[in-house]
TILUMDREN-367719 format. One record per residue: residue in one letter; y negated, x negated, z of N, C-alpha, C in turn. Coordinates in steps of 0.001 Angstrom, whole numbers, padded with zeros to 6 digits, always signed. Layout:
! TILUMDREN-367719
AYXZYXZYXZ...
//
This chain:
! TILUMDREN-367719
X-182234-082679+221220-182079-083140+222609-183110-084222+222882X-183852-084068+223929-184888-085015+224282-184446-085856+225453X-185275-086827+225799-184968-087639+226966-184926-086802+228219X-185764-085755+228268-185774-084916+229455-184435-084242+229673X-183765-083856+228588-182469-083202+228742-181423-084173+229229X-181657-085460+229060-180744-086465+229603-181031-086744+231071X-182107-086200+231583-182451-086464+232970-183076-087819+233194X-183678-088400+232158-184257-089739+232286-185753-089742+232029X-186390-088573+232087-187824-088534+231868-188538-089264+233002X-189664-089877+232669-190413-090654+233650-191897-090393+233432X-192580-089735+234378-193999-089439+234188-194863-090693+234177X-194366-091800+234726-195118-093049+234761-194243-094173+234196X-194029-094186+232878-193135-095190+232283-193668-096604+232449X-192736-097528+232721-193095-098935+232854-193138-099580+231473X-193938-100617+231298-193972-101303+230009-192622-101937+229670X-192384-102167+228392-191111-102735+227952-190834-104085+228602X-191879-104919+228756-191640-106268+229276-191111-106235+230701X-191496-105228+231483-190973-105104+232844-189483-104812+232802X-189085-103934+231884-187663-103619+231738-186879-104838+231264X-187451-105585+230314-186759-106778+229810-186488-107760+230948X-187500-108038+231747-187342-108984+232850-186360-108457+233884X-186462-107156+234184-185560-106556+235169-184111-106627+234711X-183875-106317+233457-182512-106349+232926-181958-107765+232953X-182751-108749+232535-182298-110142+232560-181988-110606+233987X-182842-110218+234939-182615-110605+236331-181338-109967+236876X-181106-108707+236528-179909-108021+236999-178646-108607+236376X-178717-108993+235114-177565-109634+234466-177248-110960+235155X-178281-111735+235501-178059-112996+236214-177418-112750+237576X-177897-111736+238290-177299-111389+239584-175857-110931+239408X-175627-110170+238353-174272-109691+238057-173317-110879+237924X-173736-111893+237177-172881-113061+236955-172620-113808+238260X-173660-113996+239051-173508-114725+240318-172537-114018+241255X-172584-112689+241281-171647-111927+242116-170240-111985+241533X-170143-111862+240207-168833-111799+239542-168000-113052+239806X-168638-114224+239765-167879-115474+239939-167440-115682+241378X-167930-114859+242301-167538-114982+243708-166497-113946+244128X-165992-113163+243182-165089-112075+243546-163773-112590+244140X-163236-113664+243614-161955-114179+244124-162077-114641+245573X-163023-115542+245894-163114-115952+247306-163475-114806+248250X-164289-113867+247814-164647-112740+248674-163430-111864+248938X-162626-111600+247906-161438-110767+248105-160435-111451+249028X-160281-112766+248887-159381-113504+249774-159896-113480+251216X-161211-113559+251383-161808-113525+252715-161579-112165+253377X-161714-111101+252595-161490-109764+253153-160052-109619+253630X-159100-110077+252820-157688-109970+253207-157412-110812+254450X-158091-111968+254560-157870-112839+255728-158326-112180+257027X-159233-111229+256936-159707-110531+258129-158741-109452+258608X-157780-109085+257762-156860-108003+258081-155606-108550+258774X-154960-107735+259586-153761-108184+260316-152502-108151+259443X-152553-108826+258281-151400-108876+257378-151199-110314+256915X-149968-110643+256581-149649-111952+256004-150083-111947+254538X-150913-112890+254160-151432-112937+252795-150330-112982+251762X-149198-113605+252077-148131-113767+251094-147056-112687+251205X-147288-111691+252030-146364-110559+252114-146644-109576+250978X-145765-108577+250830-145985-107558+249809-147311-106845+250031X-147592-106513+251272-148851-105832+251585-150047-106725+251304X-149949-107999+251665-151035-108934+251409-151315-109092+249921X-150247-109186+249114-150416-109305+247664-151076-108055+247095X-150630-106884+247564-151192-105627+247065-152664-105501+247437X-153005-105854+248682-154397-105740+249124-155302-106731+248390X-154820-107956+248179-155613-108941+247445-155894-108456+246025X-154868-107881+245389-155028-107320+244046-156087-106221+244056X-156002-105326+245049-156902-104170+245116-158342-104607+245373X-158562-105474+246361-159921-105868+246721-160579-106746+245655X-159779-107387+244826-160341-108168+243730-160626-107286+242515X-159670-106411+242173-159801-105655+240932-160812-104522+241013X-160965-103870+242164-161917-102756+242249-163330-103209+241895X-163900-104229+242583-165249-104651+242176-165288-105264+240781X-164208-105944+240398-164194-106558+239066-164281-105507+237975X-163450-104483+238073-163452-103426+237063-164761-102656+237096X-165253-102347+238292-166504-101613+238410-167664-102401+237794X-167699-103711+238021-168782-104526+237477-168692-104639+235961X-167472-104850+235448-167299-104887+234000-167701-103565+233364X-167288-102482+234010-167604-101157+233484-169111-100919+233474X-169798-101301+234547-171248-101122+234620-171953-101861+233501X-171563-103109+233299-172228-103928+232288-172024-103364+230894X-170780-103051+230552-170513-102621+229182-171021-101211+228916X-170946-100321+229907-171435-098959+229704-172949-098965+229518X-173648-099785+230300-175094-099889+230121-175419-100397+228717X-174738-101475+228298-175007-102041+226972-174713-101029+225871X-173582-100328+225983-173228-099366+224954-174089-098113+225034X-174606-097797+226223-175554-096694+226323-176810-096975+225519X-177260-098230+225554-178411-098627+224742-178053-098546+223258X-176880-099080+222894-176460-099051+221492-176310-097619+220997X-175739-096752+221836-175494-095371+221423-176770-094570+221257X-177886-095069+221766-179144-094358+221557-179536-094351+220083X-178896-095206+219291-179147-095242+217854-178189-094329+217078X-177180-093761+217772-176154-092968+217095-175993-091622+217792X-176614-090588+217283-176406-089245+217809-175154-088647+217179X-174562-087597+217790-173421-086931+217152-173747-086433+215757X-174992-085998+215535-175379-085512+214215-175343-086642+213182X-175825-087829+213574-175763-088970+212669-174317-089360+212375X-173487-089263+213404-172074-089589+213221-171446-088670+212195X-171685-087375+212330-171132-086424+211368-171677-086677+209977X-172974-087010+209879-173578-087268+208573-172938-088482+207895X-172621-089506+208689-171997-090700+208127-170596-090420+207603X-169890-089494+208270-168499-089239+207901-168355-088220+206785X-169308-087326+206634-169202-086250+205652-169280-086810+204237X-168416-086303+203379-168490-086630+201964-167909-087974+201585X-167315-088701+202521-166737-090014+202193-165333-089846+201614X-164944-090776+200742-163620-090732+200134-162548-090937+201194X-161389-090301+200946-160266-090474+201856-159868-091946+201876X-159533-092457+203019-159236-093875+203183-160462-094589+203688X-161528-094594+202886-162788-095181+203346-163324-094374+204522X-163247-093057+204402-163701-092197+205490-162888-092400+206747X-161576-092587+206589-160719-092829+207750-161100-094126+208463X-161339-095183+207682-161716-096464+208273-163066-096372+208967X-164020-095701+208330-165343-095534+208944-165242-094718+210228X-164443-093657+210176-164308-092788+211350-163689-093548+212512X-162649-094332+212221-162019-095111+213288-162980-096146+213849X-163749-096793+212975-164728-097771+213444-165802-097141+214313X-166264-095964+213921-167253-095264+214737-166661-094837+216075X-165358-094563+216077-164713-094173+217325-164779-095256+218384X-164796-096532+217945-164887-097639+218895-166263-097665+219558X-167295-097293+218814-168668-097446+219276-169238-096222+219967X-168577-095084+219842-169139-093847+220358-168527-093502+221711X-169220-092670+222511-168807-092440+223894-167787-091340+224069X-167290-090768+222973-166507-089555+223088-165085-089833+223563X-164619-089031+224504-163261-089143+225016-162497-087877+224648X-161239-087788+225081-160435-086626+224735-161020-085338+225288X-161777-085425+226388-162407-084234+226955-163444-083645+226016X-163952-084460+225089-164950-083995+224133-164314-083536+222823X-162990-083438+222782-162290-083156+221533-162703-081829+220916X-162812-080791+221734-163085-079459+221183-164456-079379+220522X-165567-079693+221237-166860-079604+220564-167006-080566+219394X-166427-081755+219501-166510-082699+218393-165749-082193+217181X-164559-081670+217430-163749-081165+216335-164484-080054+215599X-165065-079131+216366-165817-078037+215767-166996-078576+214965X-167714-079537+215553-168875-080100+214865-168488-080803+213574X-167386-081557+213601-166946-082260+212404-166510-081284+211313X-165717-080278+211698-165264-079288+210725-166456-078543+210145X-167426-078214+210995-168616-077500+210540-169402-078308+209516X-169394-079625+209670-170153-080489+208776-169374-080828+207510X-168171-080306+207366-167375-080564+206170-166612-081861+206187X-166447-082478+207353-165657-083703+207438-164186-083361+207214X-163486-084078+206313-162071-083791+206078-161238-083875+207351X-160180-083083+207400-159359-083014+208609-158771-084369+208982X-158243-085087+207996-157650-086388+208291-158659-087387+208820X-159876-087379+208254-160938-088263+208726-161303-087913+210165X-161372-086619+210456-161679-086177+211815-160634-086683+212799X-159363-086611+212420-158310-087090+213307-158390-088596+213516X-158785-089356+212502-158955-090801+212687-159989-091075+213766X-161068-090314+213750-162097-090482+214777-161571-090068+216149X-160899-088926+216217-160446-088414+217501-159354-089275+218127X-158596-089990+217302-157593-090914+217835-158261-092188+218330X-159183-092734+217528-159802-094016+217875-160760-093900+219049X-161496-092770+219138-162552-092665+220155-162036-092844+221577X-160959-092146+221986-160485-092383+223347-159628-093631+223480X-158867-093977+222420-157865-095033+222541-158466-096426+222383X-159397-096602+221461-159957-097924+221174-161461-097858+221437X-161851-097804+222682-163273-097733+223002-163735-099015+223665X-165052-099129+223807-165618-100382+224311-165189-100674+225740X-164985-099623+226536-164550-099837+227917-163170-100486+227940X-162246-099953+227127-160896-100503+227081-160913-101962+226646X-161693-102272+225622-161692-103623+225090-162273-104626+226081X-163394-104284+226698-164018-105216+227630-163152-105416+228862X-162580-104339+229374-161727-104479+230547-160458-105265+230215X-159922-105082+229007-158755-105860+228603-159098-107346+228544X-160273-107665+227998-160689-109071+227939-160779-109652+229343X-161379-108888+230253-161560-109390+231604-160288-109481+232406X-159314-108599+232117-158121-108524+232945-156920-109267+232369X-156731-109202+231051-155524-109809+230473-155812-110745+229308X-157081-111020+229019-157390-112013+227997-157809-111419+226667X-158589-112211+225912-159130-111703+224648-158053-111532+223579X-156968-112320+223661-155923-112191+222650-155297-110800+222675X-154993-110315+223886-154418-108978+224008-155442-107929+223576X-156722-108150+223920-157763-107192+223554-157908-107086+222038X-157908-108213+221353-158022-108196+219889-156792-107538+219277X-155624-107855+219829-154390-107235+219362-154455-105719+219500X-154908-105276+220650-155027-103844+220899-156022-103205+219933X-157146-103877+219691-158155-103363+218773-157594-103192+217367X-156956-104234+216852-156460-104212+215474-155419-103119+215284X-154456-103056+216187-153381-102089+215998-153794-100681+216400X-154722-100559+217360-155238-099235+217680-155996-098640+216506X-156841-099454+215876-157546-098998+214687-156572-098686+213554X-155534-099512+213437-154538-099254+212403-153857-097912+212585X-153485-097598+213809-152860-096307+214089-153820-095174+213745X-155080-095296+214154-156062-094236+213903-156270-094018+212410X-156387-095115+211657-156641-095004+210217-155424-094417+209497X-154246-094971+209768-153043-094522+209063-152675-093093+209462X-152749-092783+210755-152405-091434+211205-153343-090402+210590X-154638-090707+210578-155584-089780+209957-155341-089645+208470X-155016-090757+207805-154730-090714+206368-153519-089830+206074X-152453-089998+206868-151234-089198+206664-151514-087720+206900X-152208-087408+207989-152520-086007+208282-153384-085413+207173X-154325-086209+206651-155153-085717+205553-154342-085444+204302X-153381-086323+203988-152548-086133+202802-151647-084906+202920X-151298-084542+204145-150444-083365+204344-151193-082062+204110X-152533-082117+204054-153371-080948+203779-153024-079774+204707X-153284-080003+205979-152895-079036+207008-154073-078214+207530X-155139-078098+206741-156288-077325+207191-155914-075890+207541X-154895-075363+206901-154456-073998+207193-153812-073852+208554X-153539-074984+209218-152920-074934+210552-153941-075027+211682X-155215-074990+211307-156237-074869+212336-156238-073443+212897X-156778-073286+214089-156946-071934+214610-157886-071159+213689X-157635-069865+213537-158402-069047+212594-159907-069131+212842X-160312-069084+214119-161743-069052+214399-162427-070366+214057X-161657-071477+214060-162241-072757+213678-162445-072808+212166X-161476-072296+211414-161584-072316+209950-162704-071424+209449X-163066-070433+210260-164096-069490+209837-165514-069962+210152X-165631-071116+210827-166957-071626+211152-167674-072036+209867X-168887-071621+209726-169652-071959+208532-170250-073348+208639X-170265-074039+207520-170886-075366+207482-172397-075225+207641X-172961-076126+208406-174406-076114+208537-174893-075737+209911X-174315-076293+210954-174813-076019+212294-176200-076608+212454X-176934-076092+213378-178332-076484+213580-178412-077854+214231X-178937-078800+213463-179099-080155+213987-180532-080418+214452X-181328-079380+214468-182741-079594+214781-182966-080053+216204X-181975-079776+217077-182155-080171+218469-181616-081564+218754X-181158-082283+217727-180610-083618+217938-181679-084585+218407X-181284-085654+219072-182241-086614+219604-183000-087319+218505X-184261-087487+218670-185085-088188+217709-184978-089680+217996X-183891-090285+217481-183577-091660+217844-184681-092641+217436X-185290-092370+216253-186286-093309+215769-187517-093350+216678X-187770-092271+217424-188973-092198+218255-188782-092865+219611X-187579-093309+219938-187330-093890+221249-187853-095322+221324X-188514-095624+222425-188942-096997+222679-187788-097759+223324X-187953-099078+223474-186912-099863+224128-186767-099460+225583X-187872-099074+226202-187805-098574+227575-186939-097323+227648X-187135-096423+226684-186318-095203+226642-184836-095546+226506X-184544-096539+225673-183140-096892+225449-182530-097525+226703X-183307-098350+227416-182816-098882+228681-182517-097755+229662X-183417-096789+229723-183218-095673+230643-181997-094852+230266X-181738-094703+228967-180518-094019+228535-179280-094821+228910X-179394-096152+228889-178279-096986+229337-177980-096774+230805X-179031-096681+231619-178856-096410+233049-178229-095040+233253X-178684-094059+232493-178131-092709+232623-176666-092668+232199X-176325-093459+231171-174927-093517+230735-174039-094051+231853X-174531-095064+232581-173766-095601+233711-173547-094515+234760X-174593-093780+235074-174472-092715+236068-173460-091654+235630X-173575-091198+234391-172714-090120+233919-171253-090552+233857X-171007-091733+233294-169623-092174+233121-168988-092523+234454X-169740-093144+235347-169185-093451+236659-168791-092181+237400X-169599-091143+237268-169272-089888+237942-167951-089324+237456X-167582-089621+236214-166359-089074+235640-165133-089953+235882X-165321-091279+235944-164148-092158+235907-163896-092947+237175X-164841-092969+238140-164651-093880+239272-163383-093579+240050X-163060-092307+240210-161865-091960+240981-160600-092399+240248X-160639-092334+238898-159470-092754+238124-159333-094271+238115X-160450-094964+238155-160404-096424+238248-159725-096846+239550X-160178-096263+240654-159602-096628+241954-158134-096232+242021X-157798-095038+241500-156400-094606+241499-155539-095537+240661X-156061-095929+239494-155307-096836+238635-155114-098195+239266X-156166-098718+239903-156053-100020+240561-155101-099938+241752X-155159-098828+242491-154238-098649+243619-152784-098650+243139X-152527-097942+242027-151166-097940+241479-150784-099333+241001X-151741-100013+240350-151471-101379+239918-151199-102306+241085X-151933-102110+242188-151720-102939+243377-150332-102709+243959X-149885-101455+243996-148540-101159+244497-147476-101816+243629X-147681-101729+242298-146730-102374+241388-146749-103884+241605X-147958-104439+241711-148107-105888+241877-147481-106380+243180X-147629-105598+244244-147173-106072+245547-145751-105702+245893X-145268-104550+245417-144010-104029+245935-142885-103897+244916X-143217-103703+243637-142152-103481+242664-141516-104816+242294X-140207-104952+242438-139533-106222+242117-139658-106565+240641X-139804-107856+240372-139953-108303+238996-138759-107937+238139X-137561-108122+238667-136376-107868+237850-136261-106397+237480X-136752-105504+238348-136717-104078+238020-137640-103777+236843X-138861-104334+236875-139797-104097+235785-139280-104677+234481X-138659-105844+234550-138118-106452+233338-136998-105584+232767X-136156-105004+233645-135073-104141+233164-135615-102872+232506X-136665-102298+233094-137188-101035+232567-138056-101253+231334X-138921-102258+231372-139902-102435+230300-139781-103798+229635X-138616-104380+229674-138415-105683+229052-138163-105569+227562X-138364-106682+226864-138207-106696+225411-136767-106507+224976X-135805-106854+225834-134402-106791+225432-133843-105371+225429X-134475-104472+226130-133993-103096+226186-134601-102309+225031X-133765-101898+224057-134281-101231+222863-134966-099908+223202X-134527-099294+224312-135054-097976+224656-136329-098062+225487X-136782-099288+225802-137937-099422+226695-139220-098888+226060X-139388-099099+224757-140618-098645+224102-140699-097114+224062X-139677-096405+223547-139780-094940+223600-139847-094396+225020X-139178-095052+225961-139257-094605+227354-140677-094754+227881X-141348-095857+227522-142727-096067+227966-143660-095011+227387X-143438-094647+226116-144271-093615+225496-144059-092272+226173X-142809-091934+226449-142511-090658+227112-143113-090624+228511X-143048-091747+229239-143624-091806+230578-145144-091685+230544X-145751-092185+229477-147206-092205+229410-147838-090866+229104X-147145-090008+228346-147744-088749+227895-148161-087836+229048X-147332-087626+230092-147762-086705+231150-148873-087245+232044X-149132-088555+231987-150136-089138+232876-151533-088715+232452X-152429-088579+233422-153806-088201+233138-154732-089285+233677X-155154-090153+232786-156132-091174+233140-156801-091616+231859X-157670-092590+231963-158369-093115+230802-158183-094617+230755X-158887-095251+229803-158704-096689+229638-159020-097454+230912X-160093-097040+231592-160488-097747+232812-159435-097624+233900X-158751-096494+233961-157755-096289+234993-156408-096913+234684X-156046-097003+233393-154710-097478+233046-154644-098993+232916X-155769-099654+232639-155722-101095+232399-155273-101887+233623X-155707-101542+234851-155147-102271+236008-153632-102119+236122X-153105-100961+235727-151657-100769+235721-151019-101688+234681X-151660-101793+233526-151178-102686+232469-151139-104128+232969X-152202-104546+233640-152256-105915+234173-151111-106174+235137X-150851-105203+236021-149775-105380+236991-148410-105411+236310X-148211-104561+235308-146935-104535+234592-146684-105858+233876X-147714-106387+233212-147552-107674+232532-147283-108786+233540X-147944-108702+234695-147710-109701+235729-146306-109689+236273X-145630-108543+236164-144251-108421+236633-143227-108790+235566X-143707-109188+234395-142784-109621+233358-142460-108572+232324X-143155-107446+232328-142907-106419+231317-143299-106945+229945X-142635-106471+228907-142893-106927+227545-144240-106398+227058X-144972-107240+226309-146306-106881+225850-146277-105625+224984X-145347-105550+224040-145293-104389+223160-145019-103101+223908X-144121-103166+224887-143796-101985+225683-144993-101528+226495X-145709-102478+227077-146880-102141+227892-147989-101569+227019X-148211-102147+225834-149227-101609+224936-148864-100200+224476X-147570-099957+224215-147135-098619+223832-147394-097627+224961X-147114-098050+226186-147385-097203+227357-148873-096887+227448X-149712-097901+227315-151157-097711+227423-151671-096770+226335X-151224-096962+225104-151683-096122+224004-151270-094673+224192X-150051-094447+224678-149591-093071+224865-150364-092380+225979X-150689-093125+227050-151462-092541+228153-152826-092085+227657X-153469-092916+226815-154838-092637+226404-154905-091681+225217X-154012-091848+224243-154129-091093+222994-153272-089839+222947X-152254-089723+223804-151342-088574+223730-151172-087906+225087X-152200-087921+225899-152065-087348+227235-151904-085830+227155X-151163-085277+228103-150947-083839+228157-152254-083057+228291X-153210-083481+229143-154479-082745+229207-155202-082678+227867X-155135-083768+227078-155775-083749+225769-155126-082713+224871X-153797-082623+224918-153108-081635+224100-153488-080207+224507X-153675-079996+225796-154085-078665+226276-155468-078326+225736X-156368-079309+225735-157708-079085+225194-157642-078801+223695X-156883-079618+222969-156788-079446+221526-156141-078123+221131X-155354-077545+222042-154701-076257+221741-155721-075166+221462X-156952-075361+221923-157984-074368+221678-158441-074340+220230X-158211-075429+219503-158664-075489+218110-157528-075735+217119X-156365-076188+217591-155240-076474+216713-154075-075544+217026X-153303-075202+215986-152067-074462+216221-151017-075415+216775X-149962-074846+217339-148902-075680+217896-148254-076544+216821X-148166-076039+215610-147579-076827+214525-148411-078075+214243X-149739-077918+214210-150592-079057+213923-150607-080047+215085X-150539-079542+216310-150436-080428+217470-149143-081233+217400X-148051-080580+216996-146764-081270+216879-146839-082379+215825X-147492-082092+214697-147660-083120+213664-148508-084273+214191X-149580-083946+214883-150458-084961+215462-149689-085866+216417X-148930-085264+217327-148148-086061+218281-147116-086910+217553X-146431-086323+216573-145391-087042+215854-145923-088251+215100X-147042-088069+214394-147604-089158+213602-148118-090271+214506X-148880-089902+215545-149451-090915+216441-148349-091626+217232X-147371-090862+217722-146276-091461+218479-145486-092442+217617X-145287-092110+216341-144583-093021+215434-145341-094341+215305X-146663-094254+215152-147470-095472+215072-147396-096292+216343X-147432-095626+217489-147356-096330+218775-146003-097012+218933X-144937-096334+218559-143596-096926+218643-143494-098166+217756X-144065-098094+216559-144026-099235+215650-144764-100434+216253X-145917-100177+216872-146656-101247+217528-145829-101871+218650X-145209-101028+219472-144405-101533+220585-143252-102391+220114X-142486-101898+219141-141335-102664+218643-141775-103955+217963X-142873-103888+217190-143342-105077+216471-143756-106174+217440X-144500-105815+218482-144974-106838+219402-143875-107376+220287X-142901-106541+220603-141743-107074+221324-140928-108029+220460X-140968-107815+219158-140260-108710+218240-141008-110023+218045X-142345-109959+218015-143149-111141+217714-143440-111994+218945X-143547-111356+220120-143964-112098+221325-142842-112175+222356
//
């Protein structure tokens, strides 16, 4: 894959120093705009025929503040990770994971899942590629769990919306779930539960078309970062707005005591209920985090909210439908059971500790 296939070819490339200066100037502008989001959102609400302290006013203030905030955070981190990902092609990822010992391979796979751009929509081609390269099944599952659930977008947005403590907590336990779940699935030796056509794939797919990462200049990597912003925004912007809109409704209209009753730490059934509610939802980290912020603001328990978020991202129904193309129903059931158990443990533990 060349730069041209990414749609970033440039017949008249600019020198690296021009890109460096442009990027620094844009980052400075980004910061200046970001620190003005609160007064601008309040000003917009003041122009509307609503009482600022009414339910509608609270919901609108939440919406007008969070939409640009999330979009700006997403732009910054996706661009940065687009540059970083120019050093990691899918072929390199498979090469790093192949042949590693169980346990070490699971940890490496989960760590790579944080840094790579793959979401649940990419499960089928990634799964095929990993199996083709001889990556153990359990190691593959560690990657597939971590990639959508513990990605850079989720972490940065969590830092911006609910604080670095929650983000670090989510990172540690998300990685723990990915590593342990993949380890357990690997120990069960369930390769025979793959779909027949997947098991029959021969090792050694053609990697000759992979991107020549070493040949890329810094200008090329900046351009790939810009392209990453374009591609990811095209996929997630509608879910971001939908998630923020739902979060705004919760923030403005849902009574605090109701949220505490449903998702409070004192209700033993709140964690499994949150997991069950999260599975049918179809969104990603960018879309669910504003909902998480609103739930926490209403007094919901941290463990319950984290369990809800993890189930939405890691056990969504659309992901299971995609995985059905490569996994038998028995293996999907094991996958859901193992991951759900880890999520429940995280929810109960954090409700106990916090």
